[in-house]
C-alpha positions in Angstrom: -0.1 8.9 21.4 0.8 10.1 17.9 -0.6 8.3 14.9 1.8 6.3 12.7 2.4 8.0 9.4 2.2 5.9 6.2 5.1 5.9 3.8 6.4 4.3 0.6 9.8 2.6 0.9 11.7 2.7 -2.4 14.1 -0.1 -3.4 17.4 0.9 -1.8 15.8 2.2 1.4 14.7 5.8 0.7 11.3 6.7 2.1 8.5 8.9 0.7 6.1 9.9 3.6 2.4 10.4 3.0 1.2 13.8 3.9 -2.1 12.3 5.1 -2.8 8.6 5.8 -5.2 7.0 3.3 -8.8 6.4 4.3 -9.0 3.1 2.6 -6.9 0.4 0.8 -8.2 -1.8 -2.0 -6.6 -5.3 -2.5 -7.4 -7.4 -5.5 -6.2 -10.8 -6.7 -7.1 -13.0 -9.6 -6.6 -16.7 -10.5 -6.8 -17.9 -14.1 -9.0 -20.9 -15.0 -9.6 -22.3 -18.4 -12.0 -24.7 -20.0 -12.2 -25.9 -23.6 -15.6 -25.6 -25.2 -16.5 -28.4 -27.6 -19.3 -28.5 -30.2 -22.3 -30.4 -28.8 -21.1 -30.4 -25.2 -22.2 -28.6 -22.1 -20.3 -26.5 -19.6 -16.6 -27.6 -19.6 -14.7 -28.6 -16.5 -12.2 -25.8 -15.6 -8.5 -26.4 -15.0 -6.3 -24.0 -13.0 -3.7 -22.3 -15.2 -2.0 -19.9 -12.8 -2.2 -16.9 -10.6 -2.0 -13.2 -11.4 -0.1 -10.7 -9.3 -2.0 -9.0 -6.5 -2.9 -5.3 -6.8 -3.2 -2.7 -4.1 -4.9 0.6 -4.8 -4.7 3.6 -2.5 -6.0 7.2 -2.7 -3.5 9.8 -1.5 -4.3 13.4 -0.6 -1.8 16.3 -0.7 -2.3 19.8 0.6 0.4 22.5 0.9 -2.0 25.5 1.4 -0.5 26.1 4.9 2.9 27.2 3.5 2.0 28.0 -0.1 4.7 25.8 -1.6 3.9 23.8 -4.8 2.2 20.5 -4.0 4.3 19.0 -6.9 7.3 18.8 -4.6 5.4 15.8 -3.0 3.5 14.4 -6.0 6.6 14.5 -8.2 8.4 12.0 -6.0 5.7 9.4 -6.5 5.4 10.2 -10.2 9.2 9.5 -10.5 8.6 5.9 -9.3 7.3 5.1 -12.8 10.7 6.1 -14.4 13.4 3.7 -15.1 16.5 3.8 -12.9 19.7 2.5 -14.5 21.4 2.3 -11.1 19.3 -0.6 -9.9 20.8 -4.0 -9.5 20.8 -6.1 -12.7 20.5 -3.0 -14.9 22.3 -3.0 -18.3 21.5 -0.1 -20.5 23.5 -1.6 -23.5 21.0 -4.5 -23.5 18.0 -2.3 -22.7 17.6 -4.1 -19.4 16.4 -1.3 -17.2 13.3 -0.9 -15.0 11.6 1.4 -12.4 12.2 0.5 -8.8 10.0 -1.6 -6.7 8.3 -0.1 -3.6 6.7 -1.2 -0.4 3.8 0.5 1.4 4.1 0.7 5.2 1.7 2.0 7.8 2.4 1.1 11.4 2.0 -2.7 11.7 0.8 -3.0 8.1 3.5 -4.0 5.6 2.4 -4.6 2.0 4.0 -6.8 -0.6 6.9 -5.5 -2.7 5.3 -3.9 -5.7 5.8 -1.7 -8.8 3.7 1.4 -9.6 1.7 0.0 -12.5 -0.8 2.8 -12.8 -1.2 6.3 -11.4 -3.8 9.1 -11.8 -3.0 12.6 -10.4 -5.6 15.4 -10.1 -4.8 18.9 -9.0 -7.8 20.3 -7.2 -6.8 23.7 -5.9 -4.5 26.5 -7.2 -3.1 29.8 -5.9 -4.1 33.0 -7.6 -0.9 32.8 -9.6 -1.6 29.2 -10.8 0.6 27.3 -8.3 -1.0 23.9 -7.5 -1.5 23.6 -3.8 -3.9 20.6 -3.4 -4.0 17.3 -5.2 -5.4 13.8 -5.1 -3.7 10.7 -6.5 -4.9 7.2 -7.2 -2.0 4.7 -7.1 -2.1 1.1 -8.2 0.7 -1.1 -6.9 1.2 -4.4 -8.6 2.8 -7.3 -6.7 6.5 -7.7 -7.7 7.2 -11.1 -6.2 5.5 -13.9 -4.1 4.5 -12.6 -0.7 2.3 -13.6 2.3 1.4 -10.0 2.9 -2.3 -9.5 3.7 -2.6 -13.2 4.7 -4.0 -14.5 8.0 -3.1 -12.1 10.8 -2.6 -12.7 14.5 -5.6 -10.9 16.1 -3.2 -9.8 19.0 -0.7 -8.2 16.6 -1.9 -4.7 17.3 -3.4 -3.9 13.9 -4.4 -0.2 14.0 -8.0 0.9 14.0 -9.3 2.5 10.8 -8.7 6.2 10.5 -11.3 8.9 10.2 -10.9 12.1 8.2 -12.4 15.5 8.9 -12.5 18.5 6.5 -12.1 21.7 8.5 -15.0 24.2 8.2 -14.7 28.0 8.5 -14.4 29.0 12.2 -13.4 25.6 13.4 -10.4 25.1 15.8 -8.7 21.9 16.9 -10.3 22.0 20.4 -13.8 22.2 18.8 -13.0 19.3 16.5 -11.6 17.3 19.4 -14.8 18.0 21.4 -16.9 16.8 18.4 -15.1 13.4 18.0 -13.8 12.7 21.5 -16.2 14.6 23.7 -13.2 16.3 25.2 -11.7 19.5 23.9 -8.4 18.9 25.7 -7.7 16.1 23.2 -6.7 18.8 20.6 -3.1 17.8 21.0 -3.9 14.3 19.7 -5.1 15.9 16.5 -2.1 18.2 16.4 0.4 15.3 16.8 -1.5 13.1 14.2 -1.3 15.8 11.6 2.1 17.4 12.3 0.6 20.7 13.4 2.9 23.0 15.3 0.3 25.8 15.7 -3.1 24.4 16.8 -4.8 27.7 15.8 -3.4 27.8 12.2 -5.9 25.3 10.7 -7.2 26.5 7.4 -10.8 25.8 6.2 -10.8 23.0 3.7 -7.9 21.1 5.2 -8.3 17.4 5.7 -7.4 16.2 9.2 -6.7 12.6 10.2 -8.7 11.8 13.3 -7.2 8.8 15.1 -9.1 6.7 17.5 -8.1 7.0 21.1 -6.3 4.0 22.7 -8.6 2.2 25.0 
């Protein structure tokens, strides 16, 4: 069974697929409390003054060493999510009422809140001999756009996917050897090939990160 691929859905319906599923997601929320300090008094009683938007952080990995194309063709699409889009509903350039689009992160049964890209950090980690970037990592912070019950209590029978494992290919390794290491069965190489979109199971370059899905029981 092929592993579900994560993707970002842009306002309007366009999708940006993730080359590799993230290995972890970080969710943070904050409530604001306030207490007035008075001279000569002790610790004040706090009063609730409101909630802050939730933030989801994810680390994405990009690698185009297999075909030699610039990795920027993928990273550029996510960078563009921080640019204003005058075609969005409610935009009025004459009044300077324009904004970037909101996005939603999806991964199988997991659907995050609508969010905007509030912060992004891109690092190119590998280049070709001519200076073309072929590998990159990106930290993306998605700030909640509107009220949502995403990441609230979940039905334990809803089929939430098991956490993914990631394997960095070493020199001389093949998919069947990697399958034998994780599954105890070299014939499960096709599971790895399907999960990572590999057409040729022998063309796995050293240094490539492979998603290693857990087998369905």
